[in-house]
Every structure is written in C-alpha cells, then in structure tokens.
C-alpha positions in Angstrom: 12.2 21.1 10.0 10.6 17.7 9.0 13.8 16.2 7.8 15.5 17.3 11.0 12.8 15.7 13.2 12.9 12.5 11.1 16.8 12.3 11.4 16.6 12.9 15.2 13.9 10.1 15.5 15.9 7.8 13.3 19.0 8.5 15.3 17.3 7.9 18.7 15.7 4.8 17.5 19.3 3.4 16.4 20.8 4.3 19.7 18.0 2.6 21.5 18.2 -0.5 19.3 22.0 -0.9 19.9 21.8 -0.2 23.6 19.0 -2.6 24.3 20.5 -5.2 22.1 23.7 -5.0 24.1 21.9 -5.3 27.3 19.8 -8.3 26.0 22.9 -10.0 24.6 24.7 -9.6 28.0 21.9 -11.1 29.9 20.8 -13.8 27.5 22.7 -14.4 24.3 20.5 -17.2 22.9 17.3 -15.1 23.3 19.1 -12.3 21.4 19.7 -14.6 18.4 16.2 -15.9 18.5 14.7 -12.4 18.5 17.1 -11.4 15.6 15.8 -14.5 13.5 12.3 -13.8 14.3 12.5 -10.1 13.4 14.4 -10.8 10.2 11.8 -13.4 9.2 9.0 -11.0 10.0 10.5 -8.3 7.9 11.3 -10.5 4.8 7.7 -12.0 4.9 6.2 -8.6 5.2 8.2 -7.3 2.3 7.4 -10.2 0.1 3.8 -10.0 0.8 3.9 -6.3 0.2 5.2 -6.7 -3.3 2.1 -8.5 -4.3 -0.1 -5.9 -2.8 1.6 -3.1 -4.7 0.4 -4.6 -8.0 -3.1 -5.3 -6.6 -3.5 -1.8 -5.5 -2.5 -0.4 -8.7 -4.9 -2.6 -10.6 -7.7 -1.6 -8.1 -7.0 2.1 -8.6 -7.1 1.7 -12.4 -10.4 0.0 -12.2 -11.9 2.7 -10.0 -10.4 5.5 -12.4 -12.0 3.8 -15.4 -15.3 3.5 -13.5 -15.2 7.3 -12.5 -14.4 8.2 -16.2 -17.4 6.1 -17.4 -19.8 7.7 -14.9 -18.7 11.2 -15.6 -19.0 10.6 -19.3 -22.4 9.1 -18.8 -23.5 12.1 -16.7 -22.3 14.5 -19.4 -23.9 12.7 -22.2 -27.1 11.6 -20.4 -29.5 13.6 -22.6 -28.0 12.4 -25.9 -28.0 8.8 -24.8 -31.5 8.9 -23.7 -32.6 10.8 -27.0 -30.9 8.2 -29.2 -31.8 5.2 -27.0 -28.2 4.2 -26.4 -28.7 2.9 -23.0 -27.7 -0.6 -23.9 -24.6 0.4 -25.7 -23.5 2.6 -22.8 -24.3 -0.2 -20.4 -22.0 -2.4 -22.3 -19.4 0.1 -22.4 -19.4 0.7 -18.6 -19.6 -3.1 -18.1 -16.5 -3.7 -20.3 -14.3 -1.3 -18.1 
C-alpha cells in the first residue's frame, strides 16, 4: 500500500514537472534555463553539505551513546564507587568519553 502511494506520488510529480516545464519553455525559454541551472546548483550544494553532516551526526550519536553507557554504568555501580571512594577515577572515566 505504501509503495503504491509513493509510486503514484512520484509519477504525478514527474508528470507535473514535465508539463509545467513545457509550458514555461514555450512562454519564456531563457527563464526555463535559468531555473534549471538554479535548481541544479541548489541540489548539488545541498548534497555536498549533507555529506559533511552525515559524518558529524554519526560522531554526535557515538558521543551520546558513550555518555549514556557511562551514566548507566555509574548508576549500577554507585554504591561500590562510593564505598571504595572511586569518585575521582569514575569522573576521569566519564570525562574521557
């Protein structure tokens, strides 16, 4: 069901794009080319910037996962840490992540 809806939406969009491009080209061809260049530039710029964001997002998720792991480990071992006075060692461990 979802794939059929997606296909219909994609097909409708392609038909609209082709028909409106033909209308614009028949009215004002120079504007059609300017819009085509503008859209291509925007698409390429967005894709290039998006590649850098993928790596940054992965690094951020890794840091957040390490913090959650450290906090859960700290909560589970809180009594032992307090008993053996290991607060400084655990603080250094959490800070290093």
